[in-house]
C-alpha positions in Angstrom: -28.9 25.2 -29.2 -25.3 26.4 -29.5 -25.9 29.1 -26.9 -27.5 26.6 -24.6 -24.6 24.1 -25.0 -22.1 26.9 -24.4 -24.0 28.0 -21.3 -24.1 24.4 -20.0 -20.5 23.8 -20.6 -19.5 27.1 -18.9 -21.7 26.2 -15.9 -20.0 22.8 -15.7 -16.3 23.6 -16.3 -16.0 26.0 -13.3 -17.3 23.6 -10.7 -15.3 20.7 -12.3 -11.9 22.5 -12.0 -12.7 23.8 -8.6 -13.9 20.5 -7.1 -11.0 18.6 -8.7 -8.3 20.8 -7.1 -10.2 20.9 -3.8 -10.3 17.0 -3.7 -6.6 16.9 -4.8 -5.7 19.3 -2.0 -7.6 17.3 0.6 -5.8 14.1 -0.5 -2.5 15.9 -0.5 -3.1 17.1 3.1 -3.9 13.5 4.1 -0.6 12.4 2.6 1.3 15.1 4.5 -0.3 14.1 7.8 0.6 10.5 7.1 4.3 11.1 6.4 4.9 14.3 8.4 7.3 12.4 10.7 9.4 11.4 7.7 9.7 15.0 6.4 10.2 17.2 9.4 13.7 17.8 10.8 15.7 16.3 8.0 16.9 19.6 6.4 15.2 18.8 3.0 15.5 21.3 0.3 12.4 23.1 -0.9 12.9 21.6 -4.4 12.8 18.0 -3.0 9.6 18.7 -1.1 8.0 20.3 -4.1 8.9 17.3 -6.3 7.5 14.9 -3.7 4.3 16.9 -3.5 3.9 17.2 -7.2 4.4 13.4 -7.9 2.1 12.6 -4.9 -0.6 14.8 -6.4 -0.3 12.9 -9.7 -0.9 9.6 -7.9 -4.1 10.9 -6.3 -5.8 11.8 -9.6 -7.6 8.4 -9.8 -9.4 9.4 -6.6 -9.9 13.1 -7.2 -11.1 13.0 -10.8 -14.2 10.7 -10.3 -15.2 12.7 -7.2 -14.9 16.0 -9.1 -17.0 14.8 -12.0 -19.7 13.4 -9.7 -19.8 16.6 -7.6 -19.5 19.1 -10.4 -22.2 17.4 -12.6 -24.6 17.3 -9.6 -23.9 20.9 -8.7 -24.4 22.1 -12.3 -27.8 20.4 -12.9 -28.8 21.2 -9.3 -28.1 24.9 -10.0 -30.0 24.8 -13.3 -33.0 23.2 -11.5 -32.9 25.5 -8.5 -32.8 28.6 -10.7 -35.7 27.3 -12.9 -33.4 27.4 -16.0 -33.9 23.6 -16.5 -37.7 24.1 -16.4 -37.4 26.9 -19.0 -35.4 24.7 -21.3 -37.9 21.9 -20.9 -40.7 24.3 -21.6 -38.9 25.3 -24.8 -39.0 21.7 -26.0 -35.4 20.8 -25.0 -35.2 17.5 -23.2 -32.8 16.7 -20.4 -31.1 14.3 -22.7 -30.2 17.1 -25.1 -29.1 19.3 -22.3 -26.7 16.6 -21.1 -25.4 16.0 -24.6 -22.4 18.5 -24.6 -21.4 17.3 -21.1 -21.6 13.7 -22.2 -19.2 14.5 -25.0 -16.9 16.3 -22.6 -17.1 13.4 -20.1 -16.2 11.0 -22.8 -13.2 13.1 -23.7 -12.2 13.3 -20.1 -12.5 9.5 -19.9 -10.2 9.0 -22.8 -7.7 11.4 -21.3 -8.0 9.5 -18.0 -7.1 6.3 -19.8 -4.0 7.9 -21.3 -3.1 9.3 -17.9 -3.5 5.9 -16.3 -1.4 4.1 -18.9 1.4 6.6 -19.4 1.6 9.3 -16.8 0.6 7.5 -13.6 3.3 4.7 -13.9 6.0 7.4 -14.4 4.5 9.4 -11.5 4.4 6.3 -9.3 8.1 5.5 -10.1 9.2 9.1 -9.3 7.1 9.3 -6.2 7.9 5.9 -4.6 11.7 6.2 -5.3 11.8 9.8 -3.9 9.7 8.9 -0.9 11.9 5.9 -0.1 15.0 8.2 -0.2 13.3 10.8 2.0 12.3 8.2 4.6 15.9 6.8 4.6 17.3 10.3 5.1 18.8 11.0 8.5 17.7 13.8 10.6 19.6 17.1 10.2 22.6 17.8 12.4 21.2 19.3 15.5 22.8 19.0 18.9 20.5 19.7 21.9 21.9 20.9 25.3 22.4 18.1 27.8 21.4 15.3 25.4 23.7 12.7 24.0 23.7 13.0 20.2 24.1 9.8 18.2 23.6 11.2 14.7 27.2 11.0 13.5 28.2 7.4 13.0 30.8 6.0 15.5 30.6 9.2 17.6 28.6 10.3 20.6 28.6 14.0 21.4 27.3 15.8 24.5 27.2 19.5 24.9 26.4 20.9 28.4 25.1 24.3 27.1 25.0 26.5 24.0 25.0 30.3 23.7 22.5 32.3 21.8 24.7 32.5 18.7 24.2 28.7 18.3 27.9 28.0 17.7 29.6 28.7 21.0 29.4 25.6 23.3 30.5 24.7 26.8 31.2 21.5 28.8 31.8 19.3 25.7 32.3 15.5 25.7 33.0 13.5 22.6 33.1 9.7 22.7 35.0 8.1 19.8 33.7 4.6 18.9 35.6 4.1 15.7 37.5 1.2 17.1 34.2 -0.4 18.2 35.7 -1.3 21.7 33.4 0.9 23.8 34.3 4.2 25.4 38.0 3.9 25.2 38.6 7.3 23.6 37.0 10.3 25.2 37.7 14.0 24.6 36.4 16.7 27.1 36.7 20.4 26.9 35.5 23.4 28.9 34.4 25.4 25.9 34.5 25.6 22.1 32.6 26.5 19.0 31.1 24.7 16.0 31.3 25.8 12.4 30.5 24.4 9.0 33.2 24.0 6.4 32.9 26.2 3.2 31.6 23.3 1.2 29.1 22.3 3.9 30.4 18.7 3.9 32.1 18.9 7.4 31.4 20.3 10.8 34.5 21.4 12.7 34.6 21.5 16.5 37.3 23.9 17.9 37.8 23.0 21.5 39.6 24.8 24.3 41.1 23.8 27.7 40.4 20.1 27.6 41.8 16.5 27.9 41.9 13.5 25.6 41.7 10.1 27.4 42.6 6.8 25.7 42.4 3.4 27.4 45.3 1.1 26.6 43.7 -2.2 25.7 46.7 -3.8 24.0 48.6 -4.7 27.3 48.1 -8.0 29.2 45.6 -7.8 32.1 44.5 -4.4 31.1 41.1 -5.0 32.6 42.8 -5.3 36.1 45.3 -2.5 35.8 43.2 -0.1 33.7 46.1 1.8 32.0 45.3 4.9 30.0 46.9 8.0 28.3 45.8 11.5 29.1 46.7 14.4 26.9 46.0 18.0 27.9 45.4 20.6 25.2 44.7 24.3 25.0 43.1 24.1 21.6 42.1 21.2 19.5 40.2 20.9 16.2 38.0 17.8 15.4 36.4 17.4 12.0 33.3 15.3 11.4 32.1 14.2 8.0 28.5 15.1 7.2 28.2 13.4 3.8 25.9 10.8 5.3 23.4 13.6 6.0 23.2 14.3 2.3 20.2 12.6 0.6 21.4 9.9 -1.7 19.1 9.1 -4.6 18.4 5.4 -5.2 18.6 4.1 -8.8 15.1 4.2 -10.2 15.8 0.9 -12.1 15.3 -0.9 -8.8 11.6 0.2 -8.7 10.7 -0.1 -12.4 9.6 -3.8 -12.2 6.8 -3.1 -9.8 3.4 -3.6 -11.3 2.1 -0.1 -10.4 4.9 1.4 -12.5 4.1 -0.5 -15.8 1.9 0.4 -18.7 -0.4 -2.0 -20.5 2.2 -3.3 -22.9 4.7 -3.9 -20.1 2.0 -5.5 -17.9 1.1 -7.9 -20.7 4.8 -9.0 -21.0 5.1 -9.4 -17.3 2.0 -11.5 -16.9 3.1 -13.8 -19.8 6.5 -14.2 -18.2 5.1 -14.8 -14.7 2.5 -17.4 -16.0 5.2 -19.2 -17.9 7.5 -19.2 -14.9 4.7 -20.5 -12.7 3.9 -23.4 -15.0 7.6 -24.3 -15.2 7.8 -24.2 -11.5 4.9 -26.5 -11.1 6.3 -29.0 -13.5 9.7 -29.0 -11.8 8.1 -29.5 -8.4 5.9 -32.4 -9.7 9.0 -34.1 -11.2 11.2 -33.6 -8.2 8.5 -34.7 -5.8 7.9 -37.9 -7.7 11.7 -38.6 -7.8 12.3 -37.7 -4.2 9.4 -39.5 -2.6 9.0 -42.6 -4.9 7.9 -44.7 -2.0 4.8 -42.6 -1.4 3.5 -43.5 -4.9 3.5 -47.2 -4.0 2.6 -47.0 -0.4 -0.7 -48.7 0.5 -2.2 -46.7 3.3 -5.3 -48.9 3.7 -5.8 -50.4 7.2 -6.3 -53.9 5.8 -2.8 -54.1 4.1 -1.0 -52.6 7.1 -2.7 -54.7 9.7 -3.0 -57.9 7.8 -1.1 -59.8 10.5 -3.2 -58.5 13.3 -6.1 -60.3 14.9 -9.5 -58.8 14.1 -10.1 -57.9 17.8 -6.8 -56.1 18.4 -6.5 -52.3 18.1 -3.4 -50.4 17.2 -3.0 -46.9 18.6 -0.2 -44.7 17.4 0.6 -41.6 19.5 2.6 -39.4 17.3 3.2 -36.9 20.1 5.6 -39.3 21.8 9.1 -39.9 20.7 9.8 -43.4 19.6 13.3 -43.2 20.9 11.8 -43.6 24.4 12.4 -47.3 24.8 10.8 -47.5 28.2 7.5 -46.7 26.6 4.8 -49.4 26.6 4.2 -48.7 22.9 4.0 -52.1 21.1 3.7 -52.8 17.4 3.7 -56.0 15.4 3.2 -54.7 11.9 4.3 -57.3 9.4 7.2 -55.3 7.9 8.8 -54.7 11.3 7.9 -57.8 13.1 11.4 -59.3 12.8 13.0 -56.3 14.6 13.4 -55.9 18.3 11.8 -53.1 20.3 14.7 -50.6 20.0 15.0 -51.1 16.3 11.3 -50.7 15.8 11.4 -47.4 17.6 14.3 -46.2 15.4 12.5 -47.3 12.2 9.3 -45.5 13.2 11.2 -42.4 14.2 12.9 -42.4 10.8 9.5 -42.8 9.1 8.0 -39.9 11.0 11.0 -37.7 10.2 10.6 -38.5 6.5 6.9 -37.7 6.7 7.5 -34.4 8.5 10.1 -33.5 5.9 7.7 -34.2 3.1 4.9 -32.2 4.8 7.2 -29.2 5.3 8.3 -29.5 1.6 4.7 -29.5 0.5 3.8 -26.5 2.7 6.7 -24.5 1.5 5.9 -25.1 -2.1 2.3 -24.4 -1.6 3.1 -21.0 0.0 5.4 -20.3 -3.0 2.7 -21.2 -5.5 0.2 -19.0 -3.6 2.7 -16.1 -3.7 3.3 -16.5 -7.4 -0.4 -16.7 -8.1 -1.1 -13.6 -6.0 1.7 -11.8 -7.9 0.1 -12.7 -11.2 -3.3 -11.5 -9.9 -1.8 -8.2 -8.8 -0.4 -7.6 -12.3 -3.8 -8.4 -13.8 -5.5 -6.0 -11.4 -3.1 -3.3 -12.4 -3.9 -4.0 -16.0 -7.7 -3.7 -15.5 -7.3 -0.6 -13.4 -6.0 1.2 -16.5 -9.6 1.2 -17.7 -11.6 1.4 -14.5 -10.8 5.1 -14.0 -12.3 6.0 -17.5 -15.4 4.0 -16.9 -15.9 5.3 -13.4 -15.8 8.9 -14.7 -18.6 8.1 -17.2 -20.7 6.2 -14.7 -20.4 8.9 -12.0 -21.3 11.6 -14.5 -24.5 9.6 -15.3 -25.2 9.5 -11.6 -24.5 13.1 -10.7 -26.2 14.9 -13.7 -29.5 13.1 -13.4 -29.5 13.3 -9.6 -28.9 17.1 -9.8 -31.8 17.5 -12.3 -34.0 15.5 -9.9 -33.2 17.1 -6.5 -32.9 20.7 -8.0 -30.5 21.9 -5.4 -27.2 23.5 -6.2 -24.3 24.9 -4.2 -22.2 23.0 -1.7 -24.9 21.7 0.6 -27.0 18.8 -0.3 -25.0 18.0 -3.5 -21.9 17.5 -1.4 -23.7 15.1 0.9 -25.1 13.1 -2.0 -21.8 13.1 -3.8 -19.9 11.9 -0.8 -22.5 9.1 -0.3 -22.1 7.8 -3.8 -18.3 8.2 -3.8 -18.1 6.3 -0.5 -20.1 3.5 -2.1 -17.8 3.6 -5.1 -14.6 3.6 -3.1 -15.6 0.9 -0.6 -16.8 -1.5 -3.3 -13.6 -0.8 -5.3 -11.3 -1.5 -2.4 -13.3 -4.5 -1.2 -13.4 -6.1 -4.7 -9.7 -5.4 -5.3 -8.6 -6.9 -2.0 -10.8 -10.0 -2.6 -9.3 -10.4 -6.1 -5.8 -10.2 -4.8 -6.3 -13.0 -2.3 -8.2 -15.1 -4.9 -11.7 -14.9 -3.2 -13.1 -13.3 -6.3 -12.2 -13.5 -10.0 -9.9 -10.6 -11.0 -12.4 -9.2 -13.5 -15.3 -9.3 -11.0 -13.2 -7.9 -8.2 -11.8 -4.9 -10.2 -15.0 -4.1 -11.9 -17.2 -4.6 -8.8 -17.7 -0.9 -8.2 -18.7 -0.3 -11.8 -21.1 -3.2 -11.7 -22.7 -1.8 -8.6 -23.0 1.8 -9.8 -23.9 1.2 -13.4 -27.5 0.2 -12.7 -27.8 3.2 -10.5 -26.7 5.5 -13.3 -29.1 3.9 -15.7 -32.0 4.2 -13.3 -31.3 7.8 -12.4 -30.8 8.8 -16.1 -34.1 7.1 -17.0 -35.9 8.9 -14.2 -34.4 12.3 -15.1 -35.0 12.1 -18.9 -38.6 10.8 -18.5 -39.5 13.4 -15.9 -40.4 10.6 -13.5 -40.8 11.6 -9.8 -37.9 10.0 -7.9 -38.8 11.6 -4.6 -42.6 11.6 -5.2 -44.2 9.3 -2.7 -47.4 8.9 -4.7 -45.5 7.6 -7.8 -43.7 5.0 -5.7 -47.1 4.1 -4.1 -48.5 3.5 -7.6 -45.5 1.3 -8.5 -45.9 -0.9 -5.4 -49.7 -1.2 -6.1 -48.9 -2.5 -9.6 -46.3 -5.0 -8.2 -48.5 -6.1 -5.2 -52.1 -5.6 -6.2 -54.6 -5.8 -3.3 -57.0 -8.7 -3.2 -60.6 -7.6 -3.8 -63.3 -9.3 -1.7 -66.4 -10.7 -3.5 -69.8 -10.1 -2.0 -72.0 -13.1 -2.2 
């Protein structure tokens, strides 16, 4: 049995490692295509890009690992069945359950490692990845002046170069607009030729210009808009230095991202949830108290039609058009409610306008607080979802193993053909149900536990069914066996002959 276990493990580990890195590579390429515009043309160092790719790969493990386990287990048992090795083991008295035993232990160990990864490694990777990605996206494009195009990359300056020679540093027909005074194009420098060079410390770019003029509009004199006075200075050679420190990537403090729920472990999530729930309860109590104090008249207001229209005749009808302003005193609106009967028409309109203003203010206050309460509840749900997701990866690895291994033993097809199709089908079901349940739990349409564990609840019966079929040698794809089952469920009615 030890040789059989070693053979099974050897057949399983190769496809597992291969499919894991293939899935990780595909997800990483998807990430590159998504953020390619934020990476290209910014002069990023190779070390920065390597760090970004490494931390991004770590965040993709929750997707790559379940897919790798599903595909590798299906390929392993498919290859064993296709090469009749599984039949030989069965003929020797070894059941499929015993053949799966070492892989079950390995899958259980992988599930435990997946939990440790989700709880300790992934929050750290998310923190590094999100902070680094934010800095990269905020990074300016590298200094690059194109011929005949106004360059706005340097703050408070606009530079235009008519042409550049092949050496990349010699330039002709140069115009530099200085906007440091923020008064428009009042300072302009032109030159026939020049060259660009970086300072030794790479923090400045120096323009050395030849045969040009510097124009400065004088805006301090009275009526300068009519007279348009300006100074013109000719030069044979002039050097202008531009600071390039803003092109250096500045790292944001990681402490600003640490409070996000995706960057917390279970212990930190428990503390955050307790704090958020306590803050939410205190917020509701404060609102209840302040509302009762601010709108005391609402508590005693009798809104029944009998009380408000007690002085009206039974046959009269009161119609209130809230779309019209009660300040319009030419309106034919007429009220004789008891509590405003002693006021004239103008005063009645003013009183009703004040009442509507108070009601609208109360309505806006209720809507604002309702939205705030919904936001706080959603934030609590997001933290709870992150807490449960620490465990879903481990359980998903086990469930997908019990789907892939029995399915491979049943279909008896190895390689990257049919197993890939079946694996993708099950993984799509897992991923769609997971995303759907998670989104429904975030907005409150589903309970948090139900939403997060929806994919596991859907796939767990499938795993049990396929494992039962594989271990009992029941024909899953045999039409006759299914026909017998349906005959037992829906027996045909027999006709009696008189």
